[in-house]
Structure formats: structure tokens, C-alpha cells
N, C-alpha and C positions, 0 to 999 in steps of 0.2 A: 228619784230614783225612780226607774222604768218598774211598770207593772208587771213585766214580764221577761226577769232576766235569765240568761242563758249560760249554761256552765260548759264550757268546753275545754275542763282542764283534768279530764280522768286521768290523764298518766301523772299528773303530778299528785293527787288521791282522789277517792270515792268516798261518797258517803256510808256511814255504817248501816248494815241491812239491819231491819227492825228484828229479822229472826237470831240473827247475831247478838243484836244487844239483849233481847231476852233470854237466848241460851246464856250469857254470860252473868246478869243479874244475881241468880244465886252466890256467885262467888265473890260479889261484894257487900253479900247479906251472909244469912246463917253457914252458909258452905265456907266460912272464911279460912278455916286449916290451913296450915304451912304443909306441903307434902313430905317432909323430912321427919314430922313430929310421929310417932308410932302409936298416939291415942286416936279416938274414932275421928276427931274431927282431922288431923292429918293424915289418915288412910282413908277418906272420904276425899280430901283432894288428890292424895294421889292416885287414887283411883279415876278421878278426872282428868288428871294431866296423864296417863298413862293409854287413856282411850283416846284422848286427845291426840296424842303421839300417834295411835295405829289409825287412827282416822286420817289425818294427814298423810300419812305414809300411804294409805290406799288409793290417796288422790294420785299419787306421784308415781305408783307402782313401786313401792319402797317398803320394808320392814319397819315395824315401829322404833327398832335400837338404831335405823340410820338417820332418825330425825331429831335435829337438834335445834331445839327453840332458842331464838336470837330475839334482841331489841328491834331489829328491823334487816332491809337489805344491804345496808353498811357492815354491819356487824359481821354478818354471814360472810358477806364478800371477801372481810379481812381476814376472818376467822381460817378461811378456805384457801387464800393464798398464800397469807404467812403463815401458817399453821402447816403447809403441805412443803412451802420452800424451807421453814426451820426445820423440818423433819427430814429432807432430802437432801439438804445440803453437804453435810456429812459424809455422802455415800458418792459424792464427787458431782452431784447435778447441780450444776451452777447458775442455772440460766431461766427466767422467767418471761414467758412468752404471752403476749395480749394483742388487741388491735388499739391503734389511736382512737377508735372513735367508741371508746367504754365510757360508763360513767366513773364521774371522779371518785367513785368507792374504790373500783377498779383500780386507777390509775394511780390513786394515793398510795393504795398498797403494796403495787408493784415497785414505786420510787422508795418506798420503806425497805422494800427486800432489796432494792440496788444499794440504796445507803448501809444495807448489812453486808455487801459484798455480792451480791446479785448480779449478773449479764440481765440488762433490760432489752428486749427484742420486742419489735412492734412490727406486725403484718404490714405488708401493702394490701392498699384496699384499691377494689374498683372504683369509677366515678360516681356509682349507685351505691356506694356504701356495703359492696359484699367482700368477704375477704378474697384474696387472688390467691389460686390454688397452687402457683408454681413458689408463690412467696412463703405459701405455708409449707411447702416440701423442702423449699432450702432453709427455713428458720426453727423447724423442730426438728431435731436433732435428738441422739443420746444424751446431750447437755443439759436438756430441759428439765428442770423438777417440774413446773407446774404451767400449763396452758390454759388461759382464760379468754373464754369467749363470750359475749353477751348475745344471748338466743333471739332478742326481739331489739332493735336500737330504741332506745328510749325518746330520741328527739325526731327521728325520721322515720321510724318502723320498719327499716329493712330486717330481713330475715336472714340469720345465717345457717350455713347447712351444717350444724352443730353435730348430729348423729354421724355423719360421714367424715366429719373430721375429727370427732373424738375417735373415733375407731381408727383412722390413721395413728394418731397421736399415741392411742393406747399400746398402737403395735411397736413403737418408739419408746417406749416401757416412760411415757411421761403422765402424770398426774393431768386430769382435765376437769374445769371447773367451770360451769356456764352460769351467768347472773340472766336468769330467767324470771324477773320480776316484771317485765311486759310481754313475757310470753305465757305465762299461768293462764288459764283458762283462753286462750285465742288459738296455739296449736298442739297438737298430742306429745304428752310427755310421758314418759315411760321407763323407769329407771332398769327395770328388768331386761327390756330390750336393748337399750341404750347405752352406752358405754362411758357415759361423765363418772368420773369419780365423785363431785360434789356439786349440786345445785342450790342456787340461790331463790327463795320466794320472800314479798313482802305482803302482809296481810292486809295494809290498806290500801294495796292495788285493786281490790277485789271486795271490797266490803266488808272489811273487818276492821278494827281500830287500830291508830297509829303506835308505833311502838313493840310490831311482834313481828316475827318473822319466821322463818325456817330454814335450815341449812340441811339438806339431804346430802349423808358423809356413806359413803359406801362401805360396808362391813368389810371389817379386814384392815382398813386405808386408816393408817396412822399419821395424826396431826400433831402436833406441839400446841397446848391453847394458849389464847392471849390473856386470861386471866389466871390466877391463883388462889388457890384457898382450899372451895369445899368439895365435895365428889360429886355432885349434882351432875347429871347426865353424863356419867364415866367421866368426870374429870375433862370434859370437852369444853363444859363451859358452867363453872364454879357459881354458886350465887341460888337464893331462893328464886323458884320458877313464877313466873305470872301466868296463875291458874286460870283466871278468868280470860286472859289475853289467848290464852293458849286454847280455849274451847270455843273463844270467837273464831279465832282462825282455820280452826278445823269446821266448823259450821258453814262459813263462808266458802272455803275451799269445797266443800259437797256440793254447797248450792251453786257456786260457779261452775263446776264440770256440769251437775246438773242442766243446766239453763246455757251450755257452752256452742252448742251446735245452733241455735235459736237466736242467740245473742247477736253471735258472730256473723250471721247471715243478714239481720236486721241494721246493724252499724256499718256492715260494709257497702251495704247500697245505702244507707245515709251517708258514708265518706265519699263515695262516686259520685253523689248527689252535689255535693257540697262543692267538689273539685270540678264537675262541670259546670258547676253556674258560677264560682268565680274566675273560673279561664273565659267561660263565655261573655262575663262582664269587665273583666281584666285580661285581655288576651297576653300581656308581656309577661303577668304572672309567671313564677319557677314554682312548679311542684318537685320538691326534693325526693332522690328515693325512688320516682317514679317507674323508671326501667326496671327495678328488680322487685322481688316478690317480696310483698310488705303485710305486716299485719294490717287487721281492717280498722283499726281506732286512732289512727296518728297521722295527720295530716300536717306538714311544714311547708310553708310557702314563702315565700318571697317576691316581692315588688318593688322590678326597679324605682329610685327615685324615693323611696321610703326609708325608714330607719323604723327597727322594730320599738324601739321605746314609744314613739308619738302615736304607732299604730295600735298597739296596746294600749294605750292612754285612751286614745280614740272609742276603742273598743267597750274599752270599760265604763266610760262614759254614758256609753248604751245601752248598757246592762249585759255585755257579752264578755265572759271570761274566758282569757286563752293565756298562752305563756310565750315567753320570748326562745328565739334560736339564740340570743344574745344576752348577755348579763350586765349589767350597769355596777362596774366597779371604781371604785375612785371619782367619781364624776364622769368616768368614760365609757362608751361603750365597746364592749371587748366582743369580737364576733365569737359565736359556736365553736367551740375547739373541734366539734365532730364537723361542721361544714369545713372548718378552715383545713383540717386532716386529709377531707374529700377535693382538696383545692380549689372551692367552690369561689368565685370572684369576691373579693373581699368587700363589695360595694352590695353582693347580693346576701353574704353570709351575715353585714350588718343588718339587713332587712328581714330576716327570717324570723316569723312566728309559727309557732304550733298550735294547732286547734286537735284534743283528743276527746274522742266520741266515747258513751259508754251507757249507764242505766237512766242519766237523765235527758239523754239527747232525743229529740223527738224529730219529726217532720216539720213540725213549726220552726224548730230550733234555726234548722237548716236554711227553711224559707227565709229567716228573720237575718241572718247573716246575708246570704246571698243577695237579699235586699239592701242593707244599708252599707255593704263590703266600697261598692265603687266609690260613693262619695266621701268614706272615711278613708279611701285611698287618696284620692284627690286632697283632702285636706292636708293627708301626712305627707304630700309631695309637695306643697304649699310649703309647710312649715320648714322643710328639709331645703328647700329653695331659698327662703328668707334667710335660714341661719347661713 
């Protein structure tokens, strides 16, 4: 095992920050109460939960009652899309609009709405992964119940013009949802100034534990809950709340925003260095989305003549963690749905790997990847030819 492993998979998950862990610990010990209980243990837990809701709200420019804690991004995305669709379908709004490059949580929720009678509409995209404005104007009309647009794409890092498009969709009477899982801490979010109705964040992407997320639901916006039972969270999300995790995501969100400017400047510099180093040593490599505005932490690269599985295995053997732009399913390599939707050549889509930077990324990490990458590419090309 290499003595200096390099973790370049921050878009998948991040380490729990020590400050977050310390903030959570009391709620696994003496402050263990159920926030629905009326005795002092319960009141103490309720106070902590209410405070966490207020702190997350401040980080998003939202009121405390507009924050609904969830188990993560997937649940929040489903609650927003299916909750909005089910609330509006009786009013004659029968369409759901999204992009073909969304996270599978969004696409799965849209397909479920389709099975329930919704008309599924998919926006056109530019080659660099940005929503085509003409397509938006054509598809977002007075039949649309909800329009969902991922703010920062999780595979190629492209930024959608969510504030501008949200305002247009709202003017046409649609609810607007944005998956901001990769956007939080990278670009400014202000629910009071921007016109989305729903916004999703996921704690483990910015130093909180896995299993906690939040959905912003604009005050006055009615949605149908996914689950039924208790009255927690005004009935929007029944069930006993995870107080410790809520405290954790609140602390992580505050720390992330306090450090945002310096952190983004640092990782943007490292990302640019990584891309320049790869292109200098492997000139035919392709950086996806490079022609569009991108978040600073994601690099998605394809090298002709390789496949992602071989290259990722080679990187892993050298102690470098990255992730695939394609997934291995049933023994076959399936190109990324994101790259396929952008009409990227199949051989390049099957060769894509994602390297995502964050708190663990240093200059030494980038130097090491640039140093070993050409040899690993050469080996991956040999394996591909041999097959």
C-alpha cells in the first residue's frame, strides 16, 4: 500500500470534520432525548433541533420553517419533485421538466411521476452540458408542475444558470427545484433573492456525516409527503428526527460558508494545475465541460484508447482514489448517462473518469497524479488493445 494515498473523490463524499463530530457527540450521550417528548430531555433535544434548523436556514438565506431535514439528497429530491407533482396534478399541471444530465435521484423521481401520469419533458443541452435557452422557452409552459435543474452537475461540474431560469419558470406558474448538492459551498445561494421553491443539500458532501440532508421548501408552498404517520416537520416528513445529524449538518454548513471563498480559490488553482498537467503529458486527453462555467472541484477527463475501469484500477493500485464516468453493470461497462446525453463519442464516454478535489487535496496530491498519469494511461491503452 502506498504511503501517501491521494483522495480525489470529494464529489462522492467528504470526511466528517472534527468540529462537526464534536458538536454531535453529546446527542449520542447525555442529550439523547426524543424531540417530540415533553420532559426536559425531550425539550433539550427539541431546542437543539430548532437551533439546527435556524442555522441551516441562515446558510441558505431561508427561514427556519422552510428547512426540512431528510436522510440525504435522494430523499430530498424525491420529496420535492413527487411532492410538488402530486400537489399540482389535480390543478391541471401535468408536466414535469428536467435535464437529461441530472443525478439518478432526480431522473428516478421524474420517471415515477411519469408512471403516475405526468408528461416527462427533457431540456436540450449544449455540448458542454448547459441548458439550451431555446429548449427551455419551448418546454416550460403553463402545463408544467415542477421544473428541476441541478445547479452544479455532479459528473462534469458545469453550472446551470438557475437564478435566471428559475425566474422565467416561476413567471409561467411552475414550481422550481434545484439539486444543489454539489453547489453548496461553491457558488452563492440565497433563497430570499433567488426564485426557486425547493433546494436540496446533502451533508456528507461538505463535512457532515452520511444520512443527513435538507430540503428548502419555500414558505406557503404545498407538497404531498412521501411518508405518512407522525406530525413531525409539519407533516412534511414524519418520523423521529435525527437530532445529532441535524446538529452536524448545521455546524458543517456554517464552517463551509465561512471558508468558502478561500477554499474555492485554493481548489480552483489546484484543478487548473491538474488539468494543465494532464493535457501537457497526454495531449489527446479530453476535459469534459471545459468550455462552460464550472464549479472549481470537479475534473472529468477521457483518454482515447482507454476505458474507465482499467484506468481507475491502475490509479487505485497507486493509491489514488477517483471515480468513473461509467459504471460496471452486469459485467459490462455502461457509459455515463450524462456524457451520453451530451452526445459524447461512445469511446470517450466509456473512458471517462472523475477526479474531484476538496479538503484533503494538496499540491503534492496533484503533483503525484500528474507524475504517474502518463504511465498509467499507457498501461490502460495496452490492456484495451489486448482485449
